[in-house]
PDB file of N, CA, C and O in Angstrom:
ATOM      1  N   UNK A   1     -15.355  30.894  39.432  1.00  0.00           N
ATOM      2  CA  UNK A   1     -15.139  29.948  38.245  1.00  0.00           C
ATOM      3  C   UNK A   1     -14.912  30.703  36.958  1.00  0.00           C
ATOM      4  O   UNK A   1     -15.429  31.798  36.737  1.00  0.00           O
ATOM      5  N   UNK A   2     -13.925  29.918  35.918  1.00  0.00           N
ATOM      6  CA  UNK A   2     -13.819  30.414  35.199  1.00  0.00           C
ATOM      7  C   UNK A   2     -13.969  28.892  34.043  1.00  0.00           C
ATOM      8  O   UNK A   2     -13.956  27.682  34.269  1.00  0.00           O
ATOM      9  N   UNK A   3     -14.135  29.891  32.515  1.00  0.00           N
ATOM     10  CA  UNK A   3     -13.899  28.779  31.913  1.00  0.00           C
ATOM     11  C   UNK A   3     -12.628  29.348  30.580  1.00  0.00           C
ATOM     12  O   UNK A   3     -12.403  30.466  30.117  1.00  0.00           O
ATOM     13  N   UNK A   4     -11.966  27.878  30.280  1.00  0.00           N
ATOM     14  CA  UNK A   4     -11.142  28.208  29.743  1.00  0.00           C
ATOM     15  C   UNK A   4     -11.545  27.928  28.177  1.00  0.00           C
ATOM     16  O   UNK A   4     -12.186  26.929  27.852  1.00  0.00           O
ATOM     17  N   UNK A   5     -11.009  29.120  27.057  1.00  0.00           N
ATOM     18  CA  UNK A   5     -11.401  28.614  26.225  1.00  0.00           C
ATOM     19  C   UNK A   5     -10.116  28.360  25.085  1.00  0.00           C
ATOM     20  O   UNK A   5      -9.438  29.244  24.563  1.00  0.00           O
ATOM     21  N   UNK A   6      -9.973  26.447  24.808  1.00  0.00           N
ATOM     22  CA  UNK A   6      -8.623  26.442  23.845  1.00  0.00           C
ATOM     23  C   UNK A   6      -8.519  26.528  22.586  1.00  0.00           C
ATOM     24  O   UNK A   6      -7.687  25.882  21.949  1.00  0.00           O
ATOM     25  N   UNK A   7      -9.517  27.502  21.965  1.00  0.00           N
ATOM     26  CA  UNK A   7      -9.522  27.815  20.195  1.00  0.00           C
ATOM     27  C   UNK A   7      -8.555  29.201  20.216  1.00  0.00           C
ATOM     28  O   UNK A   7      -8.688  30.101  21.046  1.00  0.00           O
ATOM     29  N   UNK A   8      -7.617  29.186  19.198  1.00  0.00           N
ATOM     30  CA  UNK A   8      -7.024  29.915  18.726  1.00  0.00           C
ATOM     31  C   UNK A   8      -7.545  30.410  17.591  1.00  0.00           C
ATOM     32  O   UNK A   8      -7.671  29.640  16.639  1.00  0.00           O
ATOM     33  N   UNK A   9      -7.919  31.685  17.475  1.00  0.00           N
ATOM     34  CA  UNK A   9      -8.218  32.599  15.857  1.00  0.00           C
ATOM     35  C   UNK A   9      -6.977  33.139  15.898  1.00  0.00           C
ATOM     36  O   UNK A   9      -6.258  33.499  16.831  1.00  0.00           O
ATOM     37  N   UNK A  10      -6.762  33.127  13.860  1.00  0.00           N
ATOM     38  CA  UNK A  10      -5.558  33.264  13.953  1.00  0.00           C
ATOM     39  C   UNK A  10      -5.973  33.516  12.254  1.00  0.00           C
ATOM     40  O   UNK A  10      -6.804  32.833  11.655  1.00  0.00           O
ATOM     41  N   UNK A  11      -5.166  34.685  11.637  1.00  0.00           N
ATOM     42  CA  UNK A  11      -5.450  34.810  10.207  1.00  0.00           C
ATOM     43  C   UNK A  11      -4.461  33.537   9.529  1.00  0.00           C
ATOM     44  O   UNK A  11      -3.308  33.186   9.778  1.00  0.00           O
ATOM     45  N   UNK A  12      -5.441  33.062   8.609  1.00  0.00           N
ATOM     46  CA  UNK A  12      -4.693  31.910   7.712  1.00  0.00           C
ATOM     47  C   UNK A  12      -3.988  32.279   6.999  1.00  0.00           C
ATOM     48  O   UNK A  12      -4.214  33.232   6.253  1.00  0.00           O
ATOM     49  N   UNK A  13      -2.754  31.509   7.039  1.00  0.00           N
ATOM     50  CA  UNK A  13      -1.587  31.952   5.637  1.00  0.00           C
ATOM     51  C   UNK A  13      -1.715  30.816   4.659  1.00  0.00           C
ATOM     52  O   UNK A  13      -1.569  29.607   4.842  1.00  0.00           O
ATOM     53  N   UNK A  14      -2.093  31.647   3.333  1.00  0.00           N
ATOM     54  CA  UNK A  14      -2.071  30.399   1.976  1.00  0.00           C
ATOM     55  C   UNK A  14      -0.879  30.241   1.834  1.00  0.00           C
ATOM     56  O   UNK A  14      -0.170  31.196   2.153  1.00  0.00           O
ATOM     57  N   UNK A  15      -0.258  29.076   1.345  1.00  0.00           N
ATOM     58  CA  UNK A  15       1.065  28.557   0.552  1.00  0.00           C
ATOM     59  C   UNK A  15       0.795  27.703  -0.295  1.00  0.00           C
ATOM     60  O   UNK A  15       0.116  26.702  -0.066  1.00  0.00           O
ATOM     61  N   UNK A  16       1.419  28.071  -1.640  1.00  0.00           N
ATOM     62  CA  UNK A  16       0.923  27.163  -2.639  1.00  0.00           C
ATOM     63  C   UNK A  16       2.048  25.727  -2.608  1.00  0.00           C
ATOM     64  O   UNK A  16       3.241  25.732  -2.303  1.00  0.00           O
ATOM     65  N   UNK A  17       1.181  24.548  -3.038  1.00  0.00           N
ATOM     66  CA  UNK A  17       2.260  23.413  -2.864  1.00  0.00           C
ATOM     67  C   UNK A  17       3.111  23.278  -3.829  1.00  0.00           C
ATOM     68  O   UNK A  17       2.844  23.484  -5.013  1.00  0.00           O
ATOM     69  N   UNK A  18       4.036  22.975  -3.454  1.00  0.00           N
ATOM     70  CA  UNK A  18       5.224  22.451  -4.266  1.00  0.00           C
ATOM     71  C   UNK A  18       5.031  21.647  -5.365  1.00  0.00           C
ATOM     72  O   UNK A  18       4.165  20.773  -5.413  1.00  0.00           O
ATOM     73  N   UNK A  19       5.915  21.944  -6.381  1.00  0.00           N
ATOM     74  CA  UNK A  19       5.409  20.911  -7.783  1.00  0.00           C
ATOM     75  C   UNK A  19       5.698  19.405  -7.144  1.00  0.00           C
ATOM     76  O   UNK A  19       6.379  19.068  -6.176  1.00  0.00           O
ATOM     77  N   UNK A  20       4.980  18.714  -7.988  1.00  0.00           N
ATOM     78  CA  UNK A  20       5.227  17.364  -7.846  1.00  0.00           C
ATOM     79  C   UNK A  20       6.428  16.724  -8.054  1.00  0.00           C
ATOM     80  O   UNK A  20       7.066  17.485  -8.780  1.00  0.00           O
ATOM     81  N   UNK A  21       7.073  15.769  -7.826  1.00  0.00           N
ATOM     82  CA  UNK A  21       8.222  15.264  -8.437  1.00  0.00           C
ATOM     83  C   UNK A  21       8.169  14.262  -9.246  1.00  0.00           C
ATOM     84  O   UNK A  21       7.602  13.201  -8.986  1.00  0.00           O
ATOM     85  N   UNK A  22       8.939  14.607 -10.608  1.00  0.00           N
ATOM     86  CA  UNK A  22       8.562  13.408 -11.544  1.00  0.00           C
ATOM     87  C   UNK A  22       9.402  12.178 -11.522  1.00  0.00           C
ATOM     88  O   UNK A  22       9.218  11.384 -12.443  1.00  0.00           O
ATOM     89  N   UNK A  23      10.305  11.890 -10.607  1.00  0.00           N
ATOM     90  CA  UNK A  23      10.722  10.726  -9.751  1.00  0.00           C
ATOM     91  C   UNK A  23      11.355  10.857  -9.024  1.00  0.00           C
ATOM     92  O   UNK A  23      11.930  11.945  -8.987  1.00  0.00           O
ATOM     93  N   UNK A  24      11.688   9.745  -7.884  1.00  0.00           N
ATOM     94  CA  UNK A  24      12.428  10.268  -6.627  1.00  0.00           C
ATOM     95  C   UNK A  24      13.664   9.405  -7.103  1.00  0.00           C
ATOM     96  O   UNK A  24      14.335   8.957  -6.173  1.00  0.00           O
ATOM     97  N   UNK A  25      14.074   9.099  -8.334  1.00  0.00           N
ATOM     98  CA  UNK A  25      15.665   8.639  -8.307  1.00  0.00           C
ATOM     99  C   UNK A  25      16.482   9.880  -8.292  1.00  0.00           C
ATOM    100  O   UNK A  25      16.431  10.852  -9.046  1.00  0.00           O
ATOM    101  N   UNK A  26      17.398   9.589  -7.069  1.00  0.00           N
ATOM    102  CA  UNK A  26      18.700  10.206  -6.709  1.00  0.00           C
ATOM    103  C   UNK A  26      18.372  11.590  -5.967  1.00  0.00           C
ATOM    104  O   UNK A  26      19.085  12.593  -5.976  1.00  0.00           O
ATOM    105  N   UNK A  27      16.973  11.403  -5.235  1.00  0.00           N
ATOM    106  CA  UNK A  27      16.477  12.307  -4.158  1.00  0.00           C
ATOM    107  C   UNK A  27      16.463  11.777  -2.871  1.00  0.00           C
ATOM    108  O   UNK A  27      16.287  10.579  -2.650  1.00  0.00           O
ATOM    109  N   UNK A  28      16.703  12.922  -1.711  1.00  0.00           N
ATOM    110  CA  UNK A  28      17.112  12.753  -0.331  1.00  0.00           C
ATOM    111  C   UNK A  28      15.332  12.780   0.191  1.00  0.00           C
ATOM    112  O   UNK A  28      14.619  13.783   0.206  1.00  0.00           O
ATOM    113  N   UNK A  29      15.012  11.656   0.508  1.00  0.00           N
ATOM    114  CA  UNK A  29      13.498  11.528   1.177  1.00  0.00           C
ATOM    115  C   UNK A  29      13.699  11.773   2.875  1.00  0.00           C
ATOM    116  O   UNK A  29      14.441  11.142   3.628  1.00  0.00           O
ATOM    117  N   UNK A  30      12.922  12.731   3.153  1.00  0.00           N
ATOM    118  CA  UNK A  30      12.732  12.613   4.842  1.00  0.00           C
ATOM    119  C   UNK A  30      11.545  11.984   5.323  1.00  0.00           C
ATOM    120  O   UNK A  30      10.423  12.069   4.823  1.00  0.00           O
ATOM    121  N   UNK A  31      11.884  11.352   6.328  1.00  0.00           N
ATOM    122  CA  UNK A  31      10.656  10.687   7.183  1.00  0.00           C
ATOM    123  C   UNK A  31      10.533  11.202   9.084  1.00  0.00           C
ATOM    124  O   UNK A  31      11.108  10.753  10.075  1.00  0.00           O
ATOM    125  N   UNK A  32       9.879  11.914   8.973  1.00  0.00           N
ATOM    126  CA  UNK A  32       9.539  12.625  10.562  1.00  0.00           C
ATOM    127  C   UNK A  32       8.527  11.843  10.830  1.00  0.00           C
ATOM    128  O   UNK A  32       7.501  11.500  10.242  1.00  0.00           O
ATOM    129  N   UNK A  33       9.347  11.491  12.492  1.00  0.00           N
ATOM    130  CA  UNK A  33       8.368  10.847  13.262  1.00  0.00           C
ATOM    131  C   UNK A  33       7.465  11.658  14.229  1.00  0.00           C
ATOM    132  O   UNK A  33       7.870  12.700  14.743  1.00  0.00           O
ATOM    133  N   UNK A  34       6.217  11.145  14.464  1.00  0.00           N
ATOM    134  CA  UNK A  34       5.883  12.241  15.969  1.00  0.00           C
ATOM    135  C   UNK A  34       6.264  11.582  17.394  1.00  0.00           C
ATOM    136  O   UNK A  34       5.856  12.041  18.461  1.00  0.00           O
ATOM    137  N   UNK A  35       6.979  10.611  17.295  1.00  0.00           N
ATOM    138  CA  UNK A  35       7.577  10.269  18.507  1.00  0.00           C
ATOM    139  C   UNK A  35       7.382   9.033  19.225  1.00  0.00           C
ATOM    140  O   UNK A  35       8.167   8.537  20.034  1.00  0.00           O
ATOM    141  N   UNK A  36       6.016   8.483  18.775  1.00  0.00           N
ATOM    142  CA  UNK A  36       5.248   7.727  19.401  1.00  0.00           C
ATOM    143  C   UNK A  36       6.067   6.212  18.383  1.00  0.00           C
ATOM    144  O   UNK A  36       6.554   6.084  17.260  1.00  0.00           O
ATOM    145  N   UNK A  37       5.823   5.305  19.593  1.00  0.00           N
ATOM    146  CA  UNK A  37       6.290   3.692  19.303  1.00  0.00           C
ATOM    147  C   UNK A  37       5.801   3.056  18.152  1.00  0.00           C
ATOM    148  O   UNK A  37       6.363   2.088  17.641  1.00  0.00           O
ATOM    149  N   UNK A  38       4.405   3.752  17.580  1.00  0.00           N
ATOM    150  CA  UNK A  38       3.954   2.812  16.529  1.00  0.00           C
ATOM    151  C   UNK A  38       4.272   3.176  15.387  1.00  0.00           C
ATOM    152  O   UNK A  38       3.911   2.637  14.341  1.00  0.00           O
ATOM    153  N   UNK A  39       5.152   4.363  15.531  1.00  0.00           N
ATOM    154  CA  UNK A  39       5.641   4.658  13.897  1.00  0.00           C
ATOM    155  C   UNK A  39       6.943   4.275  13.520  1.00  0.00           C
ATOM    156  O   UNK A  39       7.329   4.611  12.400  1.00  0.00           O
ATOM    157  N   UNK A  40       7.847   3.492  14.421  1.00  0.00           N
ATOM    158  CA  UNK A  40       8.906   3.301  13.992  1.00  0.00           C
ATOM    159  C   UNK A  40       8.774   1.911  13.485  1.00  0.00           C
ATOM    160  O   UNK A  40       9.643   1.459  12.740  1.00  0.00           O
ATOM    161  N   UNK A  41       7.792   1.236  13.823  1.00  0.00           N
ATOM    162  CA  UNK A  41       7.724  -0.102  12.052  1.00  0.00           C
ATOM    163  C   UNK A  41       7.348   0.555  11.025  1.00  0.00           C
ATOM    164  O   UNK A  41       7.988   0.381   9.988  1.00  0.00           O
ATOM    165  N   UNK A  42       6.665   1.114  11.027  1.00  0.00           N
ATOM    166  CA  UNK A  42       5.633   1.748   9.779  1.00  0.00           C
ATOM    167  C   UNK A  42       6.992   2.410   8.943  1.00  0.00           C
ATOM    168  O   UNK A  42       7.123   2.226   7.733  1.00  0.00           O
ATOM    169  N   UNK A  43       8.043   3.253   9.806  1.00  0.00           N
ATOM    170  CA  UNK A  43       9.374   3.790   8.958  1.00  0.00           C
ATOM    171  C   UNK A  43      10.120   2.786   8.897  1.00  0.00           C
ATOM    172  O   UNK A  43      10.965   2.992   8.025  1.00  0.00           O
ATOM    173  N   UNK A  44      10.220   2.030   9.262  1.00  0.00           N
ATOM    174  CA  UNK A  44      11.323   0.719   9.064  1.00  0.00           C
ATOM    175  C   UNK A  44      11.220   0.132   7.725  1.00  0.00           C
ATOM    176  O   UNK A  44      12.157   0.104   6.927  1.00  0.00           O
ATOM    177  N   UNK A  45       9.389  -0.597   7.384  1.00  0.00           N
ATOM    178  CA  UNK A  45       9.132  -1.067   6.198  1.00  0.00           C
ATOM    179  C   UNK A  45       8.889  -0.058   5.164  1.00  0.00           C
ATOM    180  O   UNK A  45       8.673  -0.500   4.035  1.00  0.00           O
ATOM    181  N   UNK A  46       8.881   1.250   5.333  1.00  0.00           N
ATOM    182  CA  UNK A  46       8.600   2.616   4.601  1.00  0.00           C
ATOM    183  C   UNK A  46      10.109   2.628   3.650  1.00  0.00           C
ATOM    184  O   UNK A  46      10.255   2.337   2.463  1.00  0.00           O
ATOM    185  N   UNK A  47      11.202   3.108   4.730  1.00  0.00           N
ATOM    186  CA  UNK A  47      12.352   2.746   4.636  1.00  0.00           C
ATOM    187  C   UNK A  47      12.788   1.881   3.397  1.00  0.00           C
ATOM    188  O   UNK A  47      13.289   2.235   2.330  1.00  0.00           O
ATOM    189  N   UNK A  48      12.368   0.374   3.969  1.00  0.00           N
ATOM    190  CA  UNK A  48      12.832  -0.439   3.163  1.00  0.00           C
ATOM    191  C   UNK A  48      12.483  -0.354   2.205  1.00  0.00           C
ATOM    192  O   UNK A  48      13.319  -0.322   1.302  1.00  0.00           O
ATOM    193  N   UNK A  49      11.049  -0.272   1.881  1.00  0.00           N
ATOM    194  CA  UNK A  49      10.770  -0.582   0.405  1.00  0.00           C
ATOM    195  C   UNK A  49      11.141   0.533  -0.575  1.00  0.00           C
ATOM    196  O   UNK A  49      11.565   0.421  -1.726  1.00  0.00           O
ATOM    197  N   UNK A  50      10.832   1.870   0.296  1.00  0.00           N
ATOM    198  CA  UNK A  50      11.541   3.085  -0.681  1.00  0.00           C
ATOM    199  C   UNK A  50      13.149   2.677  -1.340  1.00  0.00           C
ATOM    200  O   UNK A  50      13.390   2.859  -2.533  1.00  0.00           O
ATOM    201  N   UNK A  51      14.114   2.144  -0.438  1.00  0.00           N
ATOM    202  CA  UNK A  51      15.309   1.849  -0.843  1.00  0.00           C
ATOM    203  C   UNK A  51      15.309   0.740  -1.894  1.00  0.00           C
ATOM    204  O   UNK A  51      15.991   0.816  -2.916  1.00  0.00           O
ATOM    205  N   UNK A  52      14.563  -0.232  -1.618  1.00  0.00           N
ATOM    206  CA  UNK A  52      14.199  -1.342  -2.482  1.00  0.00           C
ATOM    207  C   UNK A  52      13.807  -0.985  -4.306  1.00  0.00           C
ATOM    208  O   UNK A  52      14.387  -1.387  -5.314  1.00  0.00           O
ATOM    209  N   UNK A  53      12.624  -0.101  -4.158  1.00  0.00           N
ATOM    210  CA  UNK A  53      11.603  -0.175  -5.173  1.00  0.00           C
ATOM    211  C   UNK A  53      12.714   1.107  -6.311  1.00  0.00           C
ATOM    212  O   UNK A  53      13.214   0.826  -7.400  1.00  0.00           O
ATOM    213  N   UNK A  54      12.809   2.468  -5.568  1.00  0.00           N
ATOM    214  CA  UNK A  54      13.552   3.009  -6.395  1.00  0.00           C
ATOM    215  C   UNK A  54      15.299   3.488  -5.853  1.00  0.00           C
ATOM    216  O   UNK A  54      15.940   3.242  -4.831  1.00  0.00           O
ATOM    217  N   UNK A  55      15.600   4.247  -7.083  1.00  0.00           N
ATOM    218  CA  UNK A  55      16.969   4.637  -6.742  1.00  0.00           C
ATOM    219  C   UNK A  55      17.233   6.232  -5.545  1.00  0.00           C
ATOM    220  O   UNK A  55      17.664   7.276  -6.035  1.00  0.00           O
ATOM    221  N   UNK A  56      17.012   6.165  -4.555  1.00  0.00           N
ATOM    222  CA  UNK A  56      17.060   7.585  -3.846  1.00  0.00           C
ATOM    223  C   UNK A  56      18.200   7.573  -3.059  1.00  0.00           C
ATOM    224  O   UNK A  56      18.656   6.592  -2.470  1.00  0.00           O
ATOM    225  N   UNK A  57      18.683   8.802  -3.073  1.00  0.00           N
ATOM    226  CA  UNK A  57      20.177   9.045  -2.579  1.00  0.00           C
ATOM    227  C   UNK A  57      20.003   8.790  -1.246  1.00  0.00           C
ATOM    228  O   UNK A  57      20.677   7.907  -0.715  1.00  0.00           O
ATOM    229  N   UNK A  58      19.303   9.348  -0.698  1.00  0.00           N
ATOM    230  CA  UNK A  58      19.589   8.787   1.155  1.00  0.00           C
ATOM    231  C   UNK A  58      18.059   8.802   1.906  1.00  0.00           C
ATOM    232  O   UNK A  58      17.046   9.385   1.519  1.00  0.00           O
ATOM    233  N   UNK A  59      18.196   8.198   2.770  1.00  0.00           N
ATOM    234  CA  UNK A  59      16.892   8.702   3.273  1.00  0.00           C
ATOM    235  C   UNK A  59      17.185   9.349   4.809  1.00  0.00           C
ATOM    236  O   UNK A  59      18.211   9.009   5.398  1.00  0.00           O
ATOM    237  N   UNK A  60      16.604   9.928   5.188  1.00  0.00           N
ATOM    238  CA  UNK A  60      16.872  10.737   6.467  1.00  0.00           C
ATOM    239  C   UNK A  60      15.841  10.735   7.883  1.00  0.00           C
ATOM    240  O   UNK A  60      14.977  11.594   8.061  1.00  0.00           O
ATOM    241  N   UNK A  61      16.031   9.943   8.548  1.00  0.00           N
ATOM    242  CA  UNK A  61      15.055  10.114   9.887  1.00  0.00           C
ATOM    243  C   UNK A  61      15.108  10.819  10.987  1.00  0.00           C
ATOM    244  O   UNK A  61      15.968  10.879  11.866  1.00  0.00           O
ATOM    245  N   UNK A  62      13.766  11.525  10.806  1.00  0.00           N
ATOM    246  CA  UNK A  62      14.457  12.086  12.604  1.00  0.00           C
ATOM    247  C   UNK A  62      13.208  11.817  12.998  1.00  0.00           C
ATOM    248  O   UNK A  62      12.334  11.269  12.327  1.00  0.00           O
ATOM    249  N   UNK A  63      13.092  12.446  14.758  1.00  0.00           N
ATOM    250  CA  UNK A  63      11.703  12.454  15.381  1.00  0.00           C
ATOM    251  C   UNK A  63      11.388  13.748  16.177  1.00  0.00           C
ATOM    252  O   UNK A  63      12.312  13.992  16.954  1.00  0.00           O
ATOM    253  N   UNK A  64      10.780  14.297  16.213  1.00  0.00           N
ATOM    254  CA  UNK A  64      10.186  15.507  17.302  1.00  0.00           C
ATOM    255  C   UNK A  64      10.452  15.111  18.275  1.00  0.00           C
ATOM    256  O   UNK A  64      10.539  13.899  18.473  1.00  0.00           O
ATOM    257  N   UNK A  65      10.710  16.199  19.386  1.00  0.00           N
ATOM    258  CA  UNK A  65      11.255  15.652  20.597  1.00  0.00           C
ATOM    259  C   UNK A  65       9.775  15.630  21.297  1.00  0.00           C
ATOM    260  O   UNK A  65       9.635  14.582  21.927  1.00  0.00           O
ATOM    261  N   UNK A  66       9.018  16.198  21.343  1.00  0.00           N
ATOM    262  CA  UNK A  66       7.382  16.282  21.829  1.00  0.00           C
ATOM    263  C   UNK A  66       6.332  16.358  20.594  1.00  0.00           C
ATOM    264  O   UNK A  66       6.182  17.264  19.775  1.00  0.00           O
ATOM    265  N   UNK A  67       5.643  15.097  20.722  1.00  0.00           N
ATOM    266  CA  UNK A  67       4.625  14.499  19.616  1.00  0.00           C
ATOM    267  C   UNK A  67       3.154  15.683  19.376  1.00  0.00           C
ATOM    268  O   UNK A  67       2.432  15.743  18.380  1.00  0.00           O
ATOM    269  N   UNK A  68       3.070  16.468  20.570  1.00  0.00           N
ATOM    270  CA  UNK A  68       2.039  17.528  20.597  1.00  0.00           C
ATOM    271  C   UNK A  68       2.413  18.683  20.518  1.00  0.00           C
ATOM    272  O   UNK A  68       1.684  19.636  20.792  1.00  0.00           O
ATOM    273  N   UNK A  69       3.595  18.781  20.136  1.00  0.00           N
ATOM    274  CA  UNK A  69       4.170  20.222  19.970  1.00  0.00           C
ATOM    275  C   UNK A  69       4.830  20.232  18.665  1.00  0.00           C
ATOM    276  O   UNK A  69       5.548  19.285  18.345  1.00  0.00           O
ATOM    277  N   UNK A  70       4.597  21.476  17.692  1.00  0.00           N
ATOM    278  CA  UNK A  70       5.267  21.490  16.597  1.00  0.00           C
ATOM    279  C   UNK A  70       6.760  21.289  16.206  1.00  0.00           C
ATOM    280  O   UNK A  70       7.591  21.587  17.064  1.00  0.00           O
ATOM    281  N   UNK A  71       7.164  20.846  15.083  1.00  0.00           N
ATOM    282  CA  UNK A  71       8.524  20.467  15.158  1.00  0.00           C
ATOM    283  C   UNK A  71       9.735  21.588  15.759  1.00  0.00           C
ATOM    284  O   UNK A  71       9.409  22.736  16.059  1.00  0.00           O
ATOM    285  N   UNK A  72      10.882  21.192  15.865  1.00  0.00           N
ATOM    286  CA  UNK A  72      11.579  22.374  16.249  1.00  0.00           C
ATOM    287  C   UNK A  72      12.034  23.048  15.130  1.00  0.00           C
ATOM    288  O   UNK A  72      12.203  22.384  14.108  1.00  0.00           O
ATOM    289  N   UNK A  73      12.334  24.588  15.116  1.00  0.00           N
ATOM    290  CA  UNK A  73      13.022  24.968  14.027  1.00  0.00           C
ATOM    291  C   UNK A  73      14.023  24.326  13.233  1.00  0.00           C
ATOM    292  O   UNK A  73      13.961  24.149  12.017  1.00  0.00           O
ATOM    293  N   UNK A  74      14.926  23.998  13.983  1.00  0.00           N
ATOM    294  CA  UNK A  74      16.242  23.324  14.136  1.00  0.00           C
ATOM    295  C   UNK A  74      15.908  21.870  12.930  1.00  0.00           C
ATOM    296  O   UNK A  74      16.623  21.568  11.975  1.00  0.00           O
ATOM    297  N   UNK A  75      14.890  21.323  13.277  1.00  0.00           N
ATOM    298  CA  UNK A  75      14.577  19.913  12.868  1.00  0.00           C
ATOM    299  C   UNK A  75      14.105  20.744  11.663  1.00  0.00           C
ATOM    300  O   UNK A  75      14.923  20.694  10.744  1.00  0.00           O
ATOM    301  N   UNK A  76      13.004  21.507  11.399  1.00  0.00           N
ATOM    302  CA  UNK A  76      12.337  21.462  10.414  1.00  0.00           C
ATOM    303  C   UNK A  76      13.678  22.067   8.956  1.00  0.00           C
ATOM    304  O   UNK A  76      13.705  21.657   7.795  1.00  0.00           O
ATOM    305  N   UNK A  77      14.595  23.091   9.593  1.00  0.00           N
ATOM    306  CA  UNK A  77      15.621  23.439   8.785  1.00  0.00           C
ATOM    307  C   UNK A  77      16.131  22.460   8.132  1.00  0.00           C
ATOM    308  O   UNK A  77      16.173  22.452   6.902  1.00  0.00           O
ATOM    309  N   UNK A  78      16.656  21.358   8.994  1.00  0.00           N
ATOM    310  CA  UNK A  78      17.368  20.211   8.459  1.00  0.00           C
ATOM    311  C   UNK A  78      16.889  19.768   7.307  1.00  0.00           C
ATOM    312  O   UNK A  78      17.340  19.888   6.167  1.00  0.00           O
ATOM    313  N   UNK A  79      15.716  19.126   7.793  1.00  0.00           N
ATOM    314  CA  UNK A  79      14.728  18.771   6.510  1.00  0.00           C
ATOM    315  C   UNK A  79      14.250  19.395   5.494  1.00  0.00           C
ATOM    316  O   UNK A  79      13.675  18.719   4.641  1.00  0.00           O
ATOM    317  N   UNK A  80      14.343  20.590   5.350  1.00  0.00           N
ATOM    318  CA  UNK A  80      14.103  21.399   4.348  1.00  0.00           C
ATOM    319  C   UNK A  80      14.883  21.245   3.207  1.00  0.00           C
ATOM    320  O   UNK A  80      14.582  21.687   2.098  1.00  0.00           O
ATOM    321  N   UNK A  81      16.380  20.309   3.619  1.00  0.00           N
ATOM    322  CA  UNK A  81      17.116  19.505   2.275  1.00  0.00           C
ATOM    323  C   UNK A  81      16.745  18.598   1.613  1.00  0.00           C
ATOM    324  O   UNK A  81      17.233  18.131   0.584  1.00  0.00           O
ATOM    325  N   UNK A  82      15.816  18.295   2.208  1.00  0.00           N
ATOM    326  CA  UNK A  82      15.052  17.000   1.721  1.00  0.00           C
ATOM    327  C   UNK A  82      14.267  17.003   0.435  1.00  0.00           C
ATOM    328  O   UNK A  82      13.221  17.485   0.872  1.00  0.00           O
ATOM    329  N   UNK A  83      14.057  16.813  -0.766  1.00  0.00           N
ATOM    330  CA  UNK A  83      13.305  16.610  -1.819  1.00  0.00           C
ATOM    331  C   UNK A  83      12.005  16.371  -1.726  1.00  0.00           C
ATOM    332  O   UNK A  83      11.294  16.952  -2.546  1.00  0.00           O
ATOM    333  N   UNK A  84      11.440  15.592  -0.860  1.00  0.00           N
ATOM    334  CA  UNK A  84      10.295  15.408   0.030  1.00  0.00           C
ATOM    335  C   UNK A  84      10.079  14.883   1.203  1.00  0.00           C
ATOM    336  O   UNK A  84      11.175  14.485   1.599  1.00  0.00           O
ATOM    337  N   UNK A  85       8.914  14.561   2.329  1.00  0.00           N
ATOM    338  CA  UNK A  85       9.272  14.440   3.276  1.00  0.00           C
ATOM    339  C   UNK A  85       7.855  13.718   3.679  1.00  0.00           C
ATOM    340  O   UNK A  85       6.780  14.175   3.290  1.00  0.00           O
ATOM    341  N   UNK A  86       7.941  12.744   4.358  1.00  0.00           N
ATOM    342  CA  UNK A  86       6.537  11.577   5.061  1.00  0.00           C
ATOM    343  C   UNK A  86       6.988  12.384   6.543  1.00  0.00           C
ATOM    344  O   UNK A  86       7.978  12.906   7.055  1.00  0.00           O
ATOM    345  N   UNK A  87       5.606  12.110   6.831  1.00  0.00           N
ATOM    346  CA  UNK A  87       5.227  12.622   8.345  1.00  0.00           C
ATOM    347  C   UNK A  87       4.449  11.265   8.883  1.00  0.00           C
ATOM    348  O   UNK A  87       3.885  10.539   8.063  1.00  0.00           O
ATOM    349  N   UNK A  88       4.442  11.004  10.062  1.00  0.00           N
ATOM    350  CA  UNK A  88       3.979   9.653  10.526  1.00  0.00           C
ATOM    351  C   UNK A  88       3.776   9.903  11.799  1.00  0.00           C
ATOM    352  O   UNK A  88       4.529  10.488  12.578  1.00  0.00           O
ATOM    353  N   UNK A  89       2.463   9.322  12.043  1.00  0.00           N
ATOM    354  CA  UNK A  89       2.084   9.567  13.213  1.00  0.00           C
ATOM    355  C   UNK A  89       1.626   8.475  13.956  1.00  0.00           C
ATOM    356  O   UNK A  89       0.662   7.869  13.487  1.00  0.00           O
ATOM    357  N   UNK A  90       2.201   8.015  15.228  1.00  0.00           N
ATOM    358  CA  UNK A  90       2.135   6.600  15.720  1.00  0.00           C
ATOM    359  C   UNK A  90       0.703   6.302  16.976  1.00  0.00           C
ATOM    360  O   UNK A  90       0.709   5.720  18.060  1.00  0.00           O
ATOM    361  N   UNK A  91      -0.209   6.877  16.348  1.00  0.00           N
ATOM    362  CA  UNK A  91      -1.353   6.381  17.277  1.00  0.00           C
ATOM    363  C   UNK A  91      -2.014   5.220  16.936  1.00  0.00           C
ATOM    364  O   UNK A  91      -2.925   4.797  17.647  1.00  0.00           O
TER     365      UNK A  91
END
């Protein structure tokens, strides 16, 4: 018999937060879903609210392929072109 230890010890990498946007007018907004069903109606309403309330350039919606794994590097690269990103967990 053996016991599996699910913890991982790693060095913590500190990063600085991006500066806060003064306005989201004419900006590209990213919405990243974890892929669970409950996040879709949340993002439907959020996207509608963003488009009605602010003059954003565009809203980019993407979904992770696996909710329990990190986002694919290609997906991260694509979303890095957005001015800001909202992530959603549909639990």
